[in-house]
C-alpha positions in Angstrom: 0.0 0.0 0.0 2.9 2.4 0.6 4.0 1.8 -3.0 0.5 2.7 -4.1 0.5 5.9 -2.1 3.8 7.0 -3.7 2.4 6.2 -7.1 -0.6 8.3 -6.6 1.3 11.2 -5.3 3.5 11.1 -8.4 0.5 10.9 -10.6 -1.1 13.9 -9.0 2.0 15.9 -9.7 1.9 14.9 -13.3 -1.6 16.1 -14.0 -1.3 19.0 -16.4 -3.5 22.1 -15.9 -6.6 22.2 -18.0 -7.1 24.8 -20.8 -7.7 28.4 -20.0 -11.2 27.5 -18.9 -11.4 25.0 -16.1 -12.4 21.6 -17.7 -13.1 20.3 -14.2 -15.7 23.0 -13.9 -14.2 24.3 -10.7 -13.7 22.6 -7.4 -16.5 20.5 -6.0 -18.0 21.8 -2.8 -16.1 20.1 0.1 -18.0 17.2 1.6 -17.4 15.7 5.0 -15.1 12.7 4.6 -15.7 9.4 6.3 -13.8 8.6 9.5 -10.1 8.0 9.1 -10.4 4.3 9.5 -12.7 4.1 6.4 -10.5 6.1 4.1 -7.9 4.5 1.9 -4.2 5.0 2.6 -4.0 6.9 -0.6 -5.9 9.7 1.0 -8.9 9.4 -1.3 -11.8 10.6 0.9 -15.5 10.3 -0.1 -18.9 10.6 1.4 -21.7 8.0 1.4 -24.7 10.3 1.0 -26.7 8.7 -1.7 -30.4 8.1 -0.9 -32.6 5.3 -2.2 -33.2 1.7 -1.4 -30.9 -0.4 0.8 -29.1 -3.4 -0.5 -28.7 -6.5 1.8 -26.5 -9.0 0.1 -26.1 -11.6 2.9 -22.4 -12.3 2.0 -20.9 -15.6 3.0 -17.3 -16.5 3.7 -16.6 -17.2 0.0 -17.8 -13.7 -1.0 -15.9 -12.0 1.8 -12.7 -13.9 0.8 -13.0 -12.5 -2.7 -14.1 -8.9 -2.0 -12.8 -8.1 1.5 -10.0 -10.6 2.2 -8.6 -8.4 5.0 -12.0 -7.2 6.3 -12.0 -4.1 4.0 -13.2 -3.8 0.5 -10.5 -2.0 -1.5 -12.3 -0.5 -4.6 -10.3 1.2 -7.3 -11.5 4.0 -9.4 -10.3 5.4 -12.7 -11.2 9.0 -12.0 -10.2 10.0 -15.5 -13.6 8.6 -16.5 -16.3 10.7 -14.6 -18.8 7.9 -15.2 -16.7 6.0 -12.6 -15.7 8.9 -10.3 -14.5 12.5 -10.3 -11.8 13.8 -8.0 -12.0 17.2 -6.5 -8.9 19.1 -7.7 -8.6 20.9 -4.4 -9.5 18.4 -1.7 -8.9 15.1 -3.6 -12.3 13.8 -2.5 -14.0 11.4 -4.8 -17.6 11.4 -5.9 -19.6 10.0 -8.7 -21.6 6.9 -9.8 -18.9 4.4 -8.7 -18.7 5.9 -5.3 -22.5 5.9 -4.9 -22.7 2.3 -5.9 -19.7 1.2 -3.8 -21.3 2.8 -0.7 -24.5 0.7 -1.2 -22.5 -2.4 -2.0 -20.3 -2.0 1.2 -23.4 -1.3 3.3 -25.0 -4.5 2.2 -21.8 -6.5 2.6 -21.2 -5.3 6.1 -17.6 -4.5 5.3 -15.6 -1.2 5.4 -14.9 0.3 2.0 -11.8 2.2 1.0 -11.4 4.0 -2.3 -8.1 3.9 -4.2 -7.9 6.5 -6.9 -6.0 6.2 -10.2 -5.6 8.8 -13.0 -6.3 6.5 -16.0 -6.4 2.8 -16.8 -2.6 2.1 -17.0 -1.9 2.9 -13.3 -5.1 1.1 -12.3 -3.8 -2.0 -14.0 -0.4 -1.6 -12.3 -2.3 -1.6 -9.0 -4.0 -4.8 -10.1 -0.5 -6.4 -10.7 0.5 -5.3 -7.2 -2.6 -6.7 -5.6 -3.7 -3.3 -4.4 -7.5 -3.6 -5.0 -10.3 -6.2 -4.8 -12.7 -4.6 -7.3 -12.6 -1.7 -9.6 -14.7 0.7 -11.7 -12.9 0.9 -15.0 -14.1 0.5 -18.6 -16.2 -1.4 -21.1 -16.6 -5.1 -20.2 -15.9 -6.2 -23.8 -12.5 -4.4 -23.8 -11.1 -5.9 -20.7 -7.4 -6.7 -20.7 -5.9 -9.9 -19.3 -6.0 -10.3 -15.6 -9.5 -9.2 -14.9 -13.1 -10.3 -15.3 -16.0 -7.9 -15.7 -19.4 -8.0 -14.0 -22.5 -7.2 -15.9 -22.5 -3.6 -17.2 -24.4 -0.9 -15.4 -23.8 2.3 -17.4 -23.8 2.8 -21.2 -21.7 5.8 -22.4 -21.9 7.4 -25.8 -18.4 8.0 -27.4 -17.9 10.2 -30.4 -15.5 12.7 -31.8 -15.1 16.3 -30.8 -13.7 18.3 -33.8 -13.0 22.0 -34.5 -15.9 24.0 -35.8 -14.4 24.3 -39.3 -13.5 20.7 -39.6 -14.8 18.9 -42.7 -16.0 15.9 -40.7 -19.8 15.4 -40.5 -20.1 11.8 -39.2 -17.9 9.3 -37.3 -16.8 7.4 -40.5 -15.4 10.6 -42.0 -12.7 10.8 -39.3 -11.0 7.6 -40.2 -9.0 9.0 -43.1 -5.3 9.2 -44.0 -3.4 11.9 -42.2 -6.1 12.4 -39.5 -4.8 12.5 -35.9 -7.0 11.7 -33.0 -6.2 12.4 -29.3 -7.5 10.0 -26.7 -6.8 9.1 -23.0 -4.5 6.2 -22.9 -6.1 2.9 -21.8 -9.7 4.2 -22.0 -12.5 2.4 -23.7 -12.2 4.7 -26.8 -8.4 4.0 -27.0 -8.8 0.3 -26.8 -11.7 0.2 -29.3 -10.1 2.6 -31.8 -6.8 0.8 -31.6 -8.6 -2.3 -32.9 -10.8 -0.6 -35.5 -9.1 2.4 -37.1 -7.8 1.8 -40.6 -6.2 5.1 -41.6 -6.3 7.7 -38.8 -3.7 7.6 -36.0 -4.1 8.0 -32.3 -2.2 10.4 -30.1 -2.4 9.1 -26.5 -2.3 11.2 -23.4 -2.3 10.5 -19.7 -5.9 11.8 -19.2 -8.8 13.6 -20.9 -7.7 17.2 -20.2 -4.4 16.7 -22.0 -6.2 15.0 -24.9 -8.5 18.0 -25.2 -5.5 20.3 -24.9 -4.0 18.7 -28.1 -7.2 19.6 -29.9 -7.3 23.1 -28.6 -3.7 23.8 -29.7 -4.3 22.3 -33.2 -2.0 19.3 -32.7 -4.7 16.9 -33.6 -7.8 16.9 -35.8 -10.2 15.3 -33.3 -10.7 14.2 -29.7 -12.2 10.7 -29.0 -14.3 10.4 -25.9 -17.7 10.9 -24.2 -20.2 13.7 -24.3 -19.8 14.7 -20.6 -19.1 18.0 -18.8 -15.4 18.2 -19.7 -16.2 18.2 -23.4 -19.1 20.6 -23.0 -16.8 23.0 -21.0 -14.2 22.8 -23.8 -16.8 23.7 -26.4 -18.0 26.7 -24.3 -14.4 27.8 -23.8 -12.6 27.0 -27.0 -15.2 26.1 -29.6 -15.7 22.9 -31.6 -18.6 20.6 -32.1 -19.5 17.0 -31.3 -20.4 14.7 -34.2 -24.0 13.4 -34.1 -23.3 9.7 -34.2 -21.2 7.5 -32.0 -18.3 5.2 -32.8 -18.8 3.2 -29.5 -21.3 2.9 -26.7 -19.1 1.7 -23.9 -20.9 -0.5 -21.4 -19.1 0.2 -18.2 -18.8 -2.5 -15.6 -17.2 -3.3 -12.3 -14.2 -5.6 -12.6 -12.5 -8.1 -10.3 -9.2 -9.9 -10.6 -9.4 -13.1 -12.6 -10.9 -16.1 -10.7 -7.8 -18.0 -11.7 -5.8 -15.9 -9.3 -7.0 -16.9 -5.8 -10.6 -16.0 -6.4 -13.5 -18.5 -6.3 -15.9 -16.5 -8.4 -18.3 -16.0 -5.5 -17.4 -12.3 -5.4 -18.2 -11.8 -9.0 -21.5 -13.6 -8.7 -22.3 -11.4 -5.7 -21.4 -8.2 -7.6 -23.5 -9.3 -10.6 -26.6 -9.6 -8.4 -25.8 -6.3 -6.7 -25.5 -4.5 -10.1 -28.8 -6.0 -11.3 -30.4 -4.8 -8.0 -28.8 -1.4 -8.4 -30.2 -1.0 -11.9 -33.6 -2.3 -10.9 -33.9 -0.2 -7.7 -33.1 3.0 -9.5 -29.7 3.5 -7.8 -27.7 3.6 -11.0 -30.0 6.2 -12.6 -29.9 8.2 -9.4 -26.1 8.1 -9.4 -26.0 9.2 -13.1 -28.3 12.1 -12.2 -26.2 13.2 -9.3 -23.1 13.2 -11.4 -24.7 15.3 -14.1 -22.9 13.3 -16.7 -24.2 13.7 -20.2 -24.5 11.0 -22.8 -25.0 8.1 -20.4 -27.8 5.7 -19.7 -28.6 2.7 -17.6 -27.9 -0.5 -19.5 -30.8 -2.8 -20.3 -31.6 -5.8 -17.9 -30.3 -9.3 -18.7 -32.6 -12.1 -19.6 -35.1 -13.4 -16.9 -33.2 -16.7 -16.7 -29.9 -15.0 -15.9 -31.6 -12.7 -13.3 -33.2 -15.7 -11.6 -29.8 -17.4 -11.3 -28.7 -14.4 -9.3 -31.5 -15.0 -6.9 -30.6 -18.7 -6.7 -27.1 -17.7 -5.5 -28.6 -15.4 -3.0 -30.8 -18.1 -1.5 -27.8 -20.4 -1.3 -26.0 -17.7 0.7 -28.9 -17.3 3.1 -28.7 -21.0 3.9 -24.9 -21.0 4.1 -25.0 -18.1 6.6 -27.7 -19.7 8.7 -30.4 -17.1 8.0 -32.5 -19.8 6.5 -32.5 -23.5 7.5 -32.2 -26.2 4.8 -36.0 -26.6 4.5 -36.7 -22.9 4.2 -33.9 -22.5 1.6 -35.2 -25.5 -0.3 -38.7 -24.0 -0.4 -37.4 -21.0 -2.2 -34.8 -22.8 -4.3 -37.4 -25.2 -5.8 -39.7 -22.4 -6.9 -36.8 -20.5 -8.6 -35.5 -23.7 -10.3 -39.0 -24.4 -11.5 -39.3 -20.9 -13.0 -35.9 -21.3 -14.7 -36.9 -24.6 -16.2 -40.2 -23.3 -17.5 -38.5 -20.3 -19.1 -36.0 -22.7 -20.8 -39.0 -24.6 -22.2 -40.5 -21.2 -23.4 -43.4 -21.6 -21.0 -43.4 -18.0 -19.7 -46.8 -18.0 -18.0 -46.0 -21.2 -16.1 -42.6 -19.7 -15.2 -44.2 -16.6 -13.8 -46.6 -18.7 -11.7 -43.5 -20.4 -10.1 -41.9 -17.0 -9.6 -45.1 -15.7 -8.1 -44.9 -18.5 -5.6 -41.3 -17.6 -4.8 -42.4 -14.0 -4.2 -45.2 -15.1 -1.9 -42.8 -17.4 0.1 -40.3 -14.5 0.6 -43.1 -12.3 1.8 -44.2 -15.0 4.2 -40.7 -15.4 5.6 -40.6 -11.6 6.0 -43.9 -11.5 7.8 -42.8 -14.3 10.1 -39.6 -12.5 11.0 -37.4 -15.1 9.4 -36.1 -12.5 6.8 -35.6 -8.9 7.7 -37.3 -6.1 5.6 -34.0 -5.4 3.9 -33.2 -9.0 3.2 -36.6 -9.7 1.7 -36.6 -6.4 -0.3 -33.3 -7.2 -1.9 -34.8 -10.4 -3.2 -38.2 -9.0 -4.1 -36.8 -6.0 -6.1 -35.4 -8.3 -8.7 -38.1 -11.0 -8.6 -40.9 -8.5 -9.0 -39.2 -6.7 -11.8 -38.6 -10.0 -13.7 -42.3 -10.8 -13.2 -43.5 -7.4 -14.4 -41.3 -7.4 -17.5 -42.3 -10.9 -18.4 -46.0 -10.2 -17.9 -45.7 -7.1 -20.1 -44.0 -9.2 -22.8 -46.8 -11.8 -22.6 -49.4 -9.0 -23.1 -47.5 -7.7 -26.1 -47.2 -11.1 -27.8 -50.8 -12.2 -27.1 -50.3 -14.5 -24.2 -48.4 -17.6 -23.2 -46.9 -20.2 -25.5 
């Protein structure tokens, strides 16, 4: 951890000033940090102040081994991407969607949470190699490098080109031409994607977004590749330019964990997948997007009903493993979920929803009997009820069961 602290101090010193106008839109109002024992050794403070529903994940020993092996969840953030986190240039405090989600995740995991901040993907991956974090908010799940595994995505981010006002480009395809130079933050989703797909144009990589925008502002490149967020809008207001109307990439951002082959059972990833599904369904992800005021982003669509019911199956197993439910109570829930999964596999949606309805009724009965707490039952019911509602709506649109 000492090595990480030194790395971050050096990175902070390397951050070049933004253009004449402040691309960070000024310092964020100071927010009261968590107690010292809940702040990373890197000095990355944050505040858990997001409202909304409460997640209760009922972690078992396997989950805690993966996500909080030392009793603390060490979550890394690439704060060059404000859809993960933003860092106050004065106080160093972190805020943003990743912070809001991590606060809820830690609350339901009953583990302390420390935030480790990295300026860009390359130092974040160096932290992975050093074993400095247990989970991270980074980049598009389909662009992951070796050494990590992505959870299901939670935020979709539009990526396009920012060009000068007098540039001839009218659409994304126009930019990939001989002699065109494009600036991009190194290791970002646009960098990884364009490195694989460009035919003629060349990339000019910088440490972070402000430097990439600076290259456009000084005429050293013809276009900047990135999102449509506040930094780009501030650049346009300050220095001119225009965003192309279409996108070259919609980056589906996801939490990532170290590969299961490196001392991880996979239980932590399963747990995060269920949490992310809950976070999207409960409205937490949309709330986090709204709080960040980050343009060009949206909540990613839900997975298939079958996949979402598997998340609930894992949760029921944890409830038995941790002793919240006895074997008989766990089996009463597991049988109903398995029946719903099997009926869906046979394309018998109405019958599957009948099984899921029985699961919902059983969870409510356990809650009313005091076997499950309100938070425990709500965490299961949020997903189950949404699956049922969406499936019922699909049945109505298609004219009934098959």
